C-alpha positions in Angstrom: 128.9 -76.7 51.2 129.9 -76.8 47.5 127.4 -77.6 44.9 127.5 -80.8 42.7 125.7 -80.8 39.3 125.2 -84.2 38.1 125.5 -85.6 34.7 121.9 -86.4 33.9 120.2 -84.5 31.4 116.5 -84.6 31.0 114.3 -83.4 28.3 110.8 -84.0 26.8 109.9 -85.7 23.4 105.9 -86.3 21.8 105.2 -89.5 20.5 101.9 -91.2 19.5 100.6 -94.1 21.3 97.0 -95.1 20.2 96.4 -92.6 18.0 96.9 -89.9 20.6 99.9 -87.8 21.5 101.9 -88.1 24.4 104.3 -86.0 25.8 107.1 -88.0 27.3 109.9 -86.9 30.1 113.4 -88.9 29.5 116.7 -88.4 30.9 120.2 -89.4 29.6 123.8 -89.9 30.7 126.8 -91.0 29.2 128.4 -92.0 25.8 128.8 -95.0 23.6 126.2 -97.6 23.1 122.7 -96.9 23.9 121.0 -98.6 27.0 117.1 -97.9 27.4 116.3 -98.5 30.7 112.6 -99.3 31.8 111.1 -98.5 35.3 108.6 -100.9 37.4 105.1 -100.6 37.9 104.1 -97.5 39.2 107.3 -96.0 39.4 109.2 -93.9 37.3 112.8 -93.1 35.7 114.3 -91.9 38.9 114.7 -95.7 39.9 117.9 -95.8 37.4 119.4 -92.4 39.0 122.2 -93.7 40.6 123.6 -96.1 37.8 123.2 -93.1 35.5 125.8 -91.4 37.4 128.3 -94.0 37.6 131.3 -92.9 35.6 132.5 -96.4 34.5 129.2 -97.2 33.2 128.6 -93.8 31.3 132.3 -94.3 29.9 131.0 -96.8 27.2 127.3 -96.5 27.4 124.7 -93.9 26.7 122.0 -94.8 29.3 118.5 -93.6 28.7 115.3 -93.9 30.9 112.0 -92.6 30.3 108.8 -92.4 32.1 105.8 -94.2 30.8 102.5 -92.1 30.1 101.0 -91.4 33.5 104.1 -91.7 35.4 106.4 -89.5 36.8 106.8 -86.0 34.9 105.2 -87.6 32.0 101.7 -86.4 32.2 98.5 -88.4 30.9 97.4 -88.1 27.3 94.4 -85.4 26.6 91.1 -86.7 28.1 92.5 -88.9 30.6 89.9 -87.5 32.9 87.3 -89.5 31.1 88.7 -92.9 30.8 90.1 -95.4 33.4 93.7 -96.3 32.9 94.7 -100.0 32.5 98.3 -100.9 30.5 98.1 -103.4 27.9 101.1 -105.0 26.1 100.0 -103.8 22.6 100.3 -100.2 24.4 103.3 -101.0 26.0 105.0 -102.1 23.1 104.2 -99.2 20.9 105.6 -96.8 23.6 108.9 -98.1 23.9 108.9 -98.7 20.0 108.0 -94.9 20.0 110.7 -94.0 22.2 113.4 -95.9 20.1 112.1 -93.9 17.3 111.7 -90.8 18.3 115.6 -90.7 19.8 116.7 -92.6 16.6 118.4 -95.1 19.0 120.2 -97.7 16.9 119.4 -101.0 18.0 120.0 -100.2 21.7 120.3 -102.8 24.8 117.1 -102.9 26.2 117.3 -103.1 30.5 113.5 -103.6 32.0 112.6 -104.5 35.6 109.8 -106.1 36.8 107.0 -105.0 34.5 109.8 -103.5 32.2 111.5 -106.6 32.3 108.3 -108.7 31.1 107.9 -106.2 28.2 111.3 -106.5 27.6 110.9 -110.3 26.7 107.9 -109.3 24.7 110.0 -107.4 22.8 112.8 -109.6 22.2 109.8 -112.3 21.0 108.0 -109.7 18.4 110.9 -107.3 17.8 114.1 -108.7 18.3 115.6 -107.1 15.1 114.9 -103.5 16.8 117.5 -104.5 19.6 120.9 -105.5 20.0 120.4 -107.4 23.5 118.0 -107.7 26.3 118.5 -107.7 29.9 115.5 -108.7 31.8 115.6 -107.9 35.5 113.0 -109.5 37.8 111.2 -111.2 34.8 108.9 -114.0 34.4 106.8 -115.4 31.6 103.8 -114.4 34.3 102.9 -113.8 37.7 99.1 -114.0 38.7 98.6 -111.6 41.6 98.4 -112.6 45.3 96.9 -109.6 46.2 93.8 -107.6 45.2 94.8 -104.9 42.9 91.8 -102.9 43.4 93.1 -101.7 47.1 95.5 -99.6 44.9 92.7 -97.3 43.8 89.9 -96.6 46.2 87.9 -93.7 47.6 88.7 -95.2 51.1 92.5 -95.8 51.0 95.4 -93.7 49.7 96.7 -95.9 47.0 100.1 -94.8 46.9 100.8 -95.7 50.6 98.9 -99.1 49.9 101.3 -99.6 47.2 104.6 -98.7 49.4 103.2 -101.2 52.0 102.9 -103.9 49.1 106.7 -103.0 47.7 108.1 -102.6 51.1 107.8 -106.6 51.2 109.8 -107.1 47.9 112.8 -104.9 49.2 115.8 -106.6 50.5 116.6 -106.4 54.2 120.0 -105.5 52.8 118.7 -102.4 51.0 120.3 -99.3 52.7 117.5 -97.7 54.8 117.7 -94.2 52.8 117.7 -96.1 49.4 114.6 -98.2 50.6 112.8 -95.0 51.4 113.7 -93.5 48.3 112.1 -96.4 46.5 108.8 -96.3 48.8 108.5 -92.7 48.2 108.0 -93.2 44.2 105.3 -95.3 44.9 103.9 -93.1 47.2 103.8 -90.6 44.5 102.0 -92.7 42.1 99.2 -91.3 40.4 95.7 -92.2 41.1 95.0 -95.3 39.9 98.2 -95.7 38.0 99.9 -98.6 40.1 96.5 -100.6 39.5 96.7 -99.9 36.0 100.2 -101.6 35.8 99.5 -104.4 37.7 96.4 -105.2 35.4 98.9 -105.7 32.9 101.5 -107.6 34.9 98.9 -110.2 36.6 96.5 -110.7 33.8 97.9 -110.8 30.5 99.5 -114.3 29.9 100.4 -113.8 26.2 104.0 -114.1 26.8 104.5 -117.8 28.1 103.5 -119.0 24.2 105.9 -116.5 22.8 109.0 -117.5 24.7 110.3 -120.3 22.3 110.1 -117.7 19.4 113.0 -116.0 21.1 116.4 -116.3 19.1 119.0 -115.5 21.8 121.6 -116.6 18.9 120.5 -113.2 17.1 119.7 -111.1 20.5 121.3 -112.5 23.6 119.0 -112.6 26.8 120.0 -112.2 30.3 117.7 -112.5 33.2 118.4 -111.2 36.5 116.6 -112.1 39.9 117.2 -110.9 43.2 117.0 -113.7 45.8 114.7 -111.7 48.2 111.9 -111.2 45.3 108.8 -112.6 46.7 106.7 -111.3 43.3 109.1 -112.8 41.0 111.2 -115.5 42.9 114.3 -116.9 41.8 112.3 -120.3 41.0 109.8 -118.1 38.5 113.0 -116.7 36.9 114.5 -119.7 36.4 111.3 -121.7 34.9 111.1 -118.6 32.5 115.2 -118.8 31.4 114.6 -122.4 30.6 111.9 -122.0 28.3 114.0 -119.6 26.2 116.9 -121.7 24.6 120.1 -119.8 25.0 118.8 -117.3 27.9 121.3 -116.8 30.9 120.3 -116.4 34.4 122.1 -114.9 37.4 120.6 -115.0 41.0 121.6 -112.0 42.9 122.5 -112.2 46.6 121.2 -109.9 49.0 118.7 -108.0 46.4 114.9 -107.6 45.8 112.6 -106.7 43.1 113.9 -103.2 42.9 117.3 -103.8 42.8 118.5 -100.8 40.9 116.8 -98.3 43.2 116.6 -100.2 46.7 120.4 -101.4 46.4 122.4 -99.7 43.7 125.8 -100.3 44.8 124.7 -104.0 45.5 123.2 -104.1 41.8 126.2 -102.6 40.2 128.3 -105.4 39.7 125.4 -107.8 38.3 124.3 -104.9 35.9 128.0 -104.5 34.6 128.1 -108.2 34.4 125.0 -108.2 32.1 126.0 -105.2 29.9 129.3 -107.0 29.3 127.1 -109.8 28.0 125.5 -107.5 25.1 126.8 -106.9 21.9 129.0 -103.8 21.6 130.4 -104.2 25.1 
């Protein structure tokens, strides 16, 4: 069997978040317009691996995906053992902008899924001048929890397996078996309390609702993608959110769930290509 070396290159960069140094892992592939890709709650940049290996996408786009602090190959900051991890909107925004500055990205397209889609809309409202456009995937204004997030960090339950159980209900039945389990494995690997800390941000911060009218899509376009099988951010949730942003566009993706780039990359590919074409510099 011949070996195959992928085009993805991984490195580390150190940025400050909340006055503390964070050594973050990032991967990149391709050439051309920068596209910064954000993973979902409780997972990491591996969710983007298939699209980052796509020759057509890489021909004119430089895809960059990083692991948030506490996620994947990014260690928590020093002293983490004395604190509870709870992601906030402010820390999330500071992290994303820190990566943009550290990698010297000139107004990249921002593509985020789930909590990454939520923060993409926050950045569209608050820091649109730093980006050329926004692809908000499985993104809505606010989603209160329909589950008890404390189940994901208990001494009598495996938080990763509990998280994977929740996630499994949000993966489309059309997803290939191998990619379904690759996606679930990332959640099984999640650090103690990390998924819970991400969901604290996702299910409790309502600040985006009032900020949606601030988004100027004439300056920076916003395109929302939502899977027809998404139970957490339903097509109705995404449509409500798009309607609150003047000029935003929306596509409902048949046969896809809440983790489209990971659970069914081949099915997601045409929708992602279409979204990229809608962004400046395509």
